[in-house]
Chimera marker file (.cmm) of the C-alpha trace (Angstrom):
<marker_set name="trace">
<marker id="1" x="-68.902" y="47.670" z="-99.246" r="1" g="1" b="0" radius="0.5"/>
<marker id="2" x="-66.649" y="44.631" z="-98.784" r="1" g="1" b="0" radius="0.5"/>
<marker id="3" x="-63.316" y="45.104" z="-100.538" r="1" g="1" b="0" radius="0.5"/>
<marker id="4" x="-62.073" y="41.517" z="-100.219" r="1" g="1" b="0" radius="0.5"/>
<marker id="5" x="-61.146" y="39.509" z="-103.418" r="1" g="1" b="0" radius="0.5"/>
<marker id="6" x="-61.868" y="36.183" z="-101.853" r="1" g="1" b="0" radius="0.5"/>
<marker id="7" x="-64.767" y="34.906" z="-99.671" r="1" g="1" b="0" radius="0.5"/>
<marker id="8" x="-64.066" y="34.221" z="-96.010" r="1" g="1" b="0" radius="0.5"/>
<marker id="9" x="-65.156" y="31.017" z="-94.242" r="1" g="1" b="0" radius="0.5"/>
<marker id="10" x="-65.604" y="30.483" z="-90.572" r="1" g="1" b="0" radius="0.5"/>
<marker id="11" x="-62.734" y="28.478" z="-89.146" r="1" g="1" b="0" radius="0.5"/>
<marker id="12" x="-62.474" y="28.085" z="-85.320" r="1" g="1" b="0" radius="0.5"/>
<marker id="13" x="-59.240" y="26.126" z="-84.721" r="1" g="1" b="0" radius="0.5"/>
<marker id="14" x="-56.221" y="26.469" z="-82.476" r="1" g="1" b="0" radius="0.5"/>
<marker id="15" x="-53.581" y="28.926" z="-83.580" r="1" g="1" b="0" radius="0.5"/>
<marker id="16" x="-50.272" y="29.840" z="-82.011" r="1" g="1" b="0" radius="0.5"/>
<marker id="17" x="-48.585" y="33.040" z="-82.964" r="1" g="1" b="0" radius="0.5"/>
<marker id="18" x="-45.382" y="34.897" z="-82.385" r="1" g="1" b="0" radius="0.5"/>
<marker id="19" x="-44.094" y="38.194" z="-83.609" r="1" g="1" b="0" radius="0.5"/>
<marker id="20" x="-41.694" y="37.671" z="-86.547" r="1" g="1" b="0" radius="0.5"/>
<marker id="21" x="-38.715" y="39.264" z="-84.907" r="1" g="1" b="0" radius="0.5"/>
<marker id="22" x="-39.021" y="37.150" z="-81.663" r="1" g="1" b="0" radius="0.5"/>
<marker id="23" x="-39.207" y="33.369" z="-80.792" r="1" g="1" b="0" radius="0.5"/>
<marker id="24" x="-41.677" y="34.221" z="-77.981" r="1" g="1" b="0" radius="0.5"/>
<marker id="25" x="-44.759" y="32.045" z="-78.800" r="1" g="1" b="0" radius="0.5"/>
<marker id="26" x="-47.998" y="33.565" z="-77.522" r="1" g="1" b="0" radius="0.5"/>
<marker id="27" x="-50.815" y="31.444" z="-75.838" r="1" g="1" b="0" radius="0.5"/>
<marker id="28" x="-52.861" y="29.300" z="-77.952" r="1" g="1" b="0" radius="0.5"/>
<marker id="29" x="-55.675" y="31.374" z="-79.525" r="1" g="1" b="0" radius="0.5"/>
<marker id="30" x="-58.484" y="30.654" z="-81.935" r="1" g="1" b="0" radius="0.5"/>
<marker id="31" x="-58.900" y="31.562" z="-85.515" r="1" g="1" b="0" radius="0.5"/>
<marker id="32" x="-62.185" y="33.141" z="-86.556" r="1" g="1" b="0" radius="0.5"/>
<marker id="33" x="-62.123" y="32.889" z="-90.309" r="1" g="1" b="0" radius="0.5"/>
<marker id="34" x="-59.943" y="32.342" z="-93.380" r="1" g="1" b="0" radius="0.5"/>
<marker id="35" x="-59.698" y="33.421" z="-96.962" r="1" g="1" b="0" radius="0.5"/>
<marker id="36" x="-57.293" y="32.564" z="-99.702" r="1" g="1" b="0" radius="0.5"/>
<marker id="37" x="-55.176" y="35.621" z="-98.774" r="1" g="1" b="0" radius="0.5"/>
<marker id="38" x="-55.725" y="36.047" z="-95.147" r="1" g="1" b="0" radius="0.5"/>
<marker id="39" x="-57.263" y="35.106" z="-91.792" r="1" g="1" b="0" radius="0.5"/>
<marker id="40" x="-58.617" y="36.526" z="-88.557" r="1" g="1" b="0" radius="0.5"/>
<marker id="41" x="-57.512" y="35.377" z="-85.142" r="1" g="1" b="0" radius="0.5"/>
<marker id="42" x="-58.033" y="36.292" z="-81.537" r="1" g="1" b="0" radius="0.5"/>
<marker id="43" x="-55.219" y="37.498" z="-79.203" r="1" g="1" b="0" radius="0.5"/>
<marker id="44" x="-54.905" y="38.962" z="-75.780" r="1" g="1" b="0" radius="0.5"/>
<marker id="45" x="-52.651" y="41.751" z="-77.089" r="1" g="1" b="0" radius="0.5"/>
<marker id="46" x="-53.438" y="44.592" z="-79.403" r="1" g="1" b="0" radius="0.5"/>
<marker id="47" x="-51.217" y="44.139" z="-82.487" r="1" g="1" b="0" radius="0.5"/>
<marker id="48" x="-50.179" y="47.200" z="-84.504" r="1" g="1" b="0" radius="0.5"/>
<marker id="49" x="-50.885" y="47.519" z="-88.199" r="1" g="1" b="0" radius="0.5"/>
<marker id="50" x="-47.890" y="46.374" z="-90.120" r="1" g="1" b="0" radius="0.5"/>
<marker id="51" x="-46.585" y="43.962" z="-87.468" r="1" g="1" b="0" radius="0.5"/>
<marker id="52" x="-45.244" y="40.725" z="-88.995" r="1" g="1" b="0" radius="0.5"/>
<marker id="53" x="-46.431" y="37.565" z="-87.348" r="1" g="1" b="0" radius="0.5"/>
<marker id="54" x="-45.679" y="33.831" z="-87.611" r="1" g="1" b="0" radius="0.5"/>
<marker id="55" x="-48.648" y="31.538" z="-87.164" r="1" g="1" b="0" radius="0.5"/>
<marker id="56" x="-49.089" y="27.728" z="-86.618" r="1" g="1" b="0" radius="0.5"/>
<marker id="57" x="-52.684" y="26.592" z="-87.364" r="1" g="1" b="0" radius="0.5"/>
<marker id="58" x="-54.272" y="23.226" z="-86.774" r="1" g="1" b="0" radius="0.5"/>
<marker id="59" x="-56.353" y="22.496" z="-89.873" r="1" g="1" b="0" radius="0.5"/>
<marker id="60" x="-58.026" y="19.425" z="-88.409" r="1" g="1" b="0" radius="0.5"/>
<marker id="61" x="-56.621" y="17.327" z="-91.224" r="1" g="1" b="0" radius="0.5"/>
<marker id="62" x="-54.587" y="14.933" z="-88.993" r="1" g="1" b="0" radius="0.5"/>
<marker id="63" x="-51.279" y="16.456" z="-90.065" r="1" g="1" b="0" radius="0.5"/>
<marker id="64" x="-48.683" y="18.811" z="-88.505" r="1" g="1" b="0" radius="0.5"/>
<marker id="65" x="-49.819" y="22.408" z="-88.094" r="1" g="1" b="0" radius="0.5"/>
<marker id="66" x="-49.616" y="24.652" z="-91.038" r="1" g="1" b="0" radius="0.5"/>
<marker id="67" x="-46.925" y="27.404" z="-90.710" r="1" g="1" b="0" radius="0.5"/>
<marker id="68" x="-47.904" y="30.791" z="-92.078" r="1" g="1" b="0" radius="0.5"/>
<marker id="69" x="-46.492" y="34.271" z="-92.121" r="1" g="1" b="0" radius="0.5"/>
<marker id="70" x="-48.466" y="37.421" z="-92.373" r="1" g="1" b="0" radius="0.5"/>
<marker id="71" x="-48.809" y="41.130" z="-91.791" r="1" g="1" b="0" radius="0.5"/>
<marker id="72" x="-51.388" y="42.668" z="-89.342" r="1" g="1" b="0" radius="0.5"/>
<marker id="73" x="-53.743" y="44.761" z="-91.417" r="1" g="1" b="0" radius="0.5"/>
<marker id="74" x="-56.176" y="45.636" z="-88.542" r="1" g="1" b="0" radius="0.5"/>
<marker id="75" x="-56.740" y="44.901" z="-84.888" r="1" g="1" b="0" radius="0.5"/>
<marker id="76" x="-59.798" y="45.799" z="-82.782" r="1" g="1" b="0" radius="0.5"/>
<marker id="77" x="-60.920" y="45.079" z="-79.205" r="1" g="1" b="0" radius="0.5"/>
<marker id="78" x="-63.647" y="42.481" z="-78.732" r="1" g="1" b="0" radius="0.5"/>
<marker id="79" x="-66.358" y="44.085" z="-76.582" r="1" g="1" b="0" radius="0.5"/>
<marker id="80" x="-68.646" y="41.646" z="-74.884" r="1" g="1" b="0" radius="0.5"/>
<marker id="81" x="-70.598" y="41.854" z="-71.640" r="1" g="1" b="0" radius="0.5"/>
<marker id="82" x="-68.927" y="40.100" z="-68.773" r="1" g="1" b="0" radius="0.5"/>
<marker id="83" x="-65.546" y="39.754" z="-70.481" r="1" g="1" b="0" radius="0.5"/>
<marker id="84" x="-62.835" y="39.652" z="-67.779" r="1" g="1" b="0" radius="0.5"/>
<marker id="85" x="-59.740" y="39.655" z="-69.950" r="1" g="1" b="0" radius="0.5"/>
<marker id="86" x="-59.273" y="42.007" z="-72.952" r="1" g="1" b="0" radius="0.5"/>
<marker id="87" x="-59.272" y="40.223" z="-76.275" r="1" g="1" b="0" radius="0.5"/>
<marker id="88" x="-58.659" y="41.469" z="-79.807" r="1" g="1" b="0" radius="0.5"/>
<marker id="89" x="-59.460" y="40.361" z="-83.282" r="1" g="1" b="0" radius="0.5"/>
<marker id="90" x="-56.601" y="40.623" z="-85.797" r="1" g="1" b="0" radius="0.5"/>
<marker id="91" x="-56.870" y="40.625" z="-89.524" r="1" g="1" b="0" radius="0.5"/>
<marker id="92" x="-53.831" y="39.173" z="-91.161" r="1" g="1" b="0" radius="0.5"/>
<marker id="93" x="-52.694" y="39.321" z="-94.795" r="1" g="1" b="0" radius="0.5"/>
<marker id="94" x="-50.665" y="36.161" z="-95.682" r="1" g="1" b="0" radius="0.5"/>
<marker id="95" x="-47.109" y="36.627" z="-97.006" r="1" g="1" b="0" radius="0.5"/>
<marker id="96" x="-44.383" y="34.247" z="-98.178" r="1" g="1" b="0" radius="0.5"/>
<marker id="97" x="-45.945" y="30.812" z="-97.448" r="1" g="1" b="0" radius="0.5"/>
<marker id="98" x="-43.745" y="27.702" z="-97.631" r="1" g="1" b="0" radius="0.5"/>
<marker id="99" x="-44.986" y="25.764" z="-100.716" r="1" g="1" b="0" radius="0.5"/>
<marker id="100" x="-45.940" y="22.691" z="-98.795" r="1" g="1" b="0" radius="0.5"/>
<marker id="101" x="-48.010" y="24.659" z="-96.223" r="1" g="1" b="0" radius="0.5"/>
<marker id="102" x="-49.427" y="26.916" z="-98.947" r="1" g="1" b="0" radius="0.5"/>
<marker id="103" x="-50.729" y="23.886" z="-100.791" r="1" g="1" b="0" radius="0.5"/>
<marker id="104" x="-52.292" y="22.386" z="-97.656" r="1" g="1" b="0" radius="0.5"/>
<marker id="105" x="-53.796" y="25.732" z="-96.628" r="1" g="1" b="0" radius="0.5"/>
<marker id="106" x="-55.312" y="26.301" z="-100.108" r="1" g="1" b="0" radius="0.5"/>
<marker id="107" x="-56.561" y="22.789" z="-100.390" r="1" g="1" b="0" radius="0.5"/>
<marker id="108" x="-58.390" y="23.211" z="-97.031" r="1" g="1" b="0" radius="0.5"/>
<marker id="109" x="-59.736" y="26.575" z="-98.096" r="1" g="1" b="0" radius="0.5"/>
<marker id="110" x="-61.004" y="25.203" z="-101.419" r="1" g="1" b="0" radius="0.5"/>
<marker id="111" x="-62.667" y="22.360" z="-99.499" r="1" g="1" b="0" radius="0.5"/>
<marker id="112" x="-64.508" y="24.993" z="-97.446" r="1" g="1" b="0" radius="0.5"/>
<marker id="113" x="-65.700" y="26.596" z="-100.643" r="1" g="1" b="0" radius="0.5"/>
<marker id="114" x="-66.985" y="23.345" z="-102.058" r="1" g="1" b="0" radius="0.5"/>
<marker id="115" x="-68.830" y="22.623" z="-98.723" r="1" g="1" b="0" radius="0.5"/>
<marker id="116" x="-70.556" y="26.135" z="-98.903" r="1" g="1" b="0" radius="0.5"/>
<marker id="117" x="-71.491" y="25.625" z="-102.547" r="1" g="1" b="0" radius="0.5"/>
<marker id="118" x="-72.861" y="22.221" z="-101.818" r="1" g="1" b="0" radius="0.5"/>
<marker id="119" x="-74.973" y="23.599" z="-98.969" r="1" g="1" b="0" radius="0.5"/>
<marker id="120" x="-76.204" y="26.353" z="-101.150" r="1" g="1" b="0" radius="0.5"/>
<marker id="121" x="-77.213" y="23.962" z="-103.996" r="1" g="1" b="0" radius="0.5"/>
<marker id="122" x="-79.044" y="21.739" z="-101.563" r="1" g="1" b="0" radius="0.5"/>
<marker id="123" x="-81.332" y="24.669" z="-100.552" r="1" g="1" b="0" radius="0.5"/>
<marker id="124" x="-82.599" y="25.049" z="-104.100" r="1" g="1" b="0" radius="0.5"/>
<link id1="1" id2="2" r="1" g="1" b="0" radius="0.2"/>
<link id1="2" id2="3" r="1" g="1" b="0" radius="0.2"/>
<link id1="3" id2="4" r="1" g="1" b="0" radius="0.2"/>
<link id1="4" id2="5" r="1" g="1" b="0" radius="0.2"/>
<link id1="5" id2="6" r="1" g="1" b="0" radius="0.2"/>
<link id1="6" id2="7" r="1" g="1" b="0" radius="0.2"/>
<link id1="7" id2="8" r="1" g="1" b="0" radius="0.2"/>
<link id1="8" id2="9" r="1" g="1" b="0" radius="0.2"/>
<link id1="9" id2="10" r="1" g="1" b="0" radius="0.2"/>
<link id1="10" id2="11" r="1" g="1" b="0" radius="0.2"/>
<link id1="11" id2="12" r="1" g="1" b="0" radius="0.2"/>
<link id1="12" id2="13" r="1" g="1" b="0" radius="0.2"/>
<link id1="13" id2="14" r="1" g="1" b="0" radius="0.2"/>
<link id1="14" id2="15" r="1" g="1" b="0" radius="0.2"/>
<link id1="15" id2="16" r="1" g="1" b="0" radius="0.2"/>
<link id1="16" id2="17" r="1" g="1" b="0" radius="0.2"/>
<link id1="17" id2="18" r="1" g="1" b="0" radius="0.2"/>
<link id1="18" id2="19" r="1" g="1" b="0" radius="0.2"/>
<link id1="19" id2="20" r="1" g="1" b="0" radius="0.2"/>
<link id1="20" id2="21" r="1" g="1" b="0" radius="0.2"/>
<link id1="21" id2="22" r="1" g="1" b="0" radius="0.2"/>
<link id1="22" id2="23" r="1" g="1" b="0" radius="0.2"/>
<link id1="23" id2="24" r="1" g="1" b="0" radius="0.2"/>
<link id1="24" id2="25" r="1" g="1" b="0" radius="0.2"/>
<link id1="25" id2="26" r="1" g="1" b="0" radius="0.2"/>
<link id1="26" id2="27" r="1" g="1" b="0" radius="0.2"/>
<link id1="27" id2="28" r="1" g="1" b="0" radius="0.2"/>
<link id1="28" id2="29" r="1" g="1" b="0" radius="0.2"/>
<link id1="29" id2="30" r="1" g="1" b="0" radius="0.2"/>
<link id1="30" id2="31" r="1" g="1" b="0" radius="0.2"/>
<link id1="31" id2="32" r="1" g="1" b="0" radius="0.2"/>
<link id1="32" id2="33" r="1" g="1" b="0" radius="0.2"/>
<link id1="33" id2="34" r="1" g="1" b="0" radius="0.2"/>
<link id1="34" id2="35" r="1" g="1" b="0" radius="0.2"/>
<link id1="35" id2="36" r="1" g="1" b="0" radius="0.2"/>
<link id1="36" id2="37" r="1" g="1" b="0" radius="0.2"/>
<link id1="37" id2="38" r="1" g="1" b="0" radius="0.2"/>
<link id1="38" id2="39" r="1" g="1" b="0" radius="0.2"/>
<link id1="39" id2="40" r="1" g="1" b="0" radius="0.2"/>
<link id1="40" id2="41" r="1" g="1" b="0" radius="0.2"/>
<link id1="41" id2="42" r="1" g="1" b="0" radius="0.2"/>
<link id1="42" id2="43" r="1" g="1" b="0" radius="0.2"/>
<link id1="43" id2="44" r="1" g="1" b="0" radius="0.2"/>
<link id1="44" id2="45" r="1" g="1" b="0" radius="0.2"/>
<link id1="45" id2="46" r="1" g="1" b="0" radius="0.2"/>
<link id1="46" id2="47" r="1" g="1" b="0" radius="0.2"/>
<link id1="47" id2="48" r="1" g="1" b="0" radius="0.2"/>
<link id1="48" id2="49" r="1" g="1" b="0" radius="0.2"/>
<link id1="49" id2="50" r="1" g="1" b="0" radius="0.2"/>
<link id1="50" id2="51" r="1" g="1" b="0" radius="0.2"/>
<link id1="51" id2="52" r="1" g="1" b="0" radius="0.2"/>
<link id1="52" id2="53" r="1" g="1" b="0" radius="0.2"/>
<link id1="53" id2="54" r="1" g="1" b="0" radius="0.2"/>
<link id1="54" id2="55" r="1" g="1" b="0" radius="0.2"/>
<link id1="55" id2="56" r="1" g="1" b="0" radius="0.2"/>
<link id1="56" id2="57" r="1" g="1" b="0" radius="0.2"/>
<link id1="57" id2="58" r="1" g="1" b="0" radius="0.2"/>
<link id1="58" id2="59" r="1" g="1" b="0" radius="0.2"/>
<link id1="59" id2="60" r="1" g="1" b="0" radius="0.2"/>
<link id1="60" id2="61" r="1" g="1" b="0" radius="0.2"/>
<link id1="61" id2="62" r="1" g="1" b="0" radius="0.2"/>
<link id1="62" id2="63" r="1" g="1" b="0" radius="0.2"/>
<link id1="63" id2="64" r="1" g="1" b="0" radius="0.2"/>
<link id1="64" id2="65" r="1" g="1" b="0" radius="0.2"/>
<link id1="65" id2="66" r="1" g="1" b="0" radius="0.2"/>
<link id1="66" id2="67" r="1" g="1" b="0" radius="0.2"/>
<link id1="67" id2="68" r="1" g="1" b="0" radius="0.2"/>
<link id1="68" id2="69" r="1" g="1" b="0" radius="0.2"/>
<link id1="69" id2="70" r="1" g="1" b="0" radius="0.2"/>
<link id1="70" id2="71" r="1" g="1" b="0" radius="0.2"/>
<link id1="71" id2="72" r="1" g="1" b="0" radius="0.2"/>
<link id1="72" id2="73" r="1" g="1" b="0" radius="0.2"/>
<link id1="73" id2="74" r="1" g="1" b="0" radius="0.2"/>
<link id1="74" id2="75" r="1" g="1" b="0" radius="0.2"/>
<link id1="75" id2="76" r="1" g="1" b="0" radius="0.2"/>
<link id1="76" id2="77" r="1" g="1" b="0" radius="0.2"/>
<link id1="77" id2="78" r="1" g="1" b="0" radius="0.2"/>
<link id1="78" id2="79" r="1" g="1" b="0" radius="0.2"/>
<link id1="79" id2="80" r="1" g="1" b="0" radius="0.2"/>
<link id1="80" id2="81" r="1" g="1" b="0" radius="0.2"/>
<link id1="81" id2="82" r="1" g="1" b="0" radius="0.2"/>
<link id1="82" id2="83" r="1" g="1" b="0" radius="0.2"/>
<link id1="83" id2="84" r="1" g="1" b="0" radius="0.2"/>
<link id1="84" id2="85" r="1" g="1" b="0" radius="0.2"/>
<link id1="85" id2="86" r="1" g="1" b="0" radius="0.2"/>
<link id1="86" id2="87" r="1" g="1" b="0" radius="0.2"/>
<link id1="87" id2="88" r="1" g="1" b="0" radius="0.2"/>
<link id1="88" id2="89" r="1" g="1" b="0" radius="0.2"/>
<link id1="89" id2="90" r="1" g="1" b="0" radius="0.2"/>
<link id1="90" id2="91" r="1" g="1" b="0" radius="0.2"/>
<link id1="91" id2="92" r="1" g="1" b="0" radius="0.2"/>
<link id1="92" id2="93" r="1" g="1" b="0" radius="0.2"/>
<link id1="93" id2="94" r="1" g="1" b="0" radius="0.2"/>
<link id1="94" id2="95" r="1" g="1" b="0" radius="0.2"/>
<link id1="95" id2="96" r="1" g="1" b="0" radius="0.2"/>
<link id1="96" id2="97" r="1" g="1" b="0" radius="0.2"/>
<link id1="97" id2="98" r="1" g="1" b="0" radius="0.2"/>
<link id1="98" id2="99" r="1" g="1" b="0" radius="0.2"/>
<link id1="99" id2="100" r="1" g="1" b="0" radius="0.2"/>
<link id1="100" id2="101" r="1" g="1" b="0" radius="0.2"/>
<link id1="101" id2="102" r="1" g="1" b="0" radius="0.2"/>
<link id1="102" id2="103" r="1" g="1" b="0" radius="0.2"/>
<link id1="103" id2="104" r="1" g="1" b="0" radius="0.2"/>
<link id1="104" id2="105" r="1" g="1" b="0" radius="0.2"/>
<link id1="105" id2="106" r="1" g="1" b="0" radius="0.2"/>
<link id1="106" id2="107" r="1" g="1" b="0" radius="0.2"/>
<link id1="107" id2="108" r="1" g="1" b="0" radius="0.2"/>
<link id1="108" id2="109" r="1" g="1" b="0" radius="0.2"/>
<link id1="109" id2="110" r="1" g="1" b="0" radius="0.2"/>
<link id1="110" id2="111" r="1" g="1" b="0" radius="0.2"/>
<link id1="111" id2="112" r="1" g="1" b="0" radius="0.2"/>
<link id1="112" id2="113" r="1" g="1" b="0" radius="0.2"/>
<link id1="113" id2="114" r="1" g="1" b="0" radius="0.2"/>
<link id1="114" id2="115" r="1" g="1" b="0" radius="0.2"/>
<link id1="115" id2="116" r="1" g="1" b="0" radius="0.2"/>
<link id1="116" id2="117" r="1" g="1" b="0" radius="0.2"/>
<link id1="117" id2="118" r="1" g="1" b="0" radius="0.2"/>
<link id1="118" id2="119" r="1" g="1" b="0" radius="0.2"/>
<link id1="119" id2="120" r="1" g="1" b="0" radius="0.2"/>
<link id1="120" id2="121" r="1" g="1" b="0" radius="0.2"/>
<link id1="121" id2="122" r="1" g="1" b="0" radius="0.2"/>
<link id1="122" id2="123" r="1" g="1" b="0" radius="0.2"/>
<link id1="123" id2="124" r="1" g="1" b="0" radius="0.2"/>
</marker_set>
């Protein structure tokens, strides 16, 4: 049974992350999906539960990246045939968003909800 309060929507965009206690920005990775309270992104490093991360996400809205902070809730290795480098999926619970970025992020998220609802209604 899914315990999430909010639906998740696929979102494949560039994301940079760093551990909250360092300024070391990791390679550009891809997000996988978003919800109102969290997101999932790929990394080349296994992140431990409870790790605090800073993220910059390109929302494809012709603006500067959104800056988000969050806590790793889970991390798991991606297993795919022929994969050369190890990759991991990381589930992040968002924390303490700056108001300007929170507004942009939630507006984008709500837009995705409207798109899905519109697609659903067109099927009927």
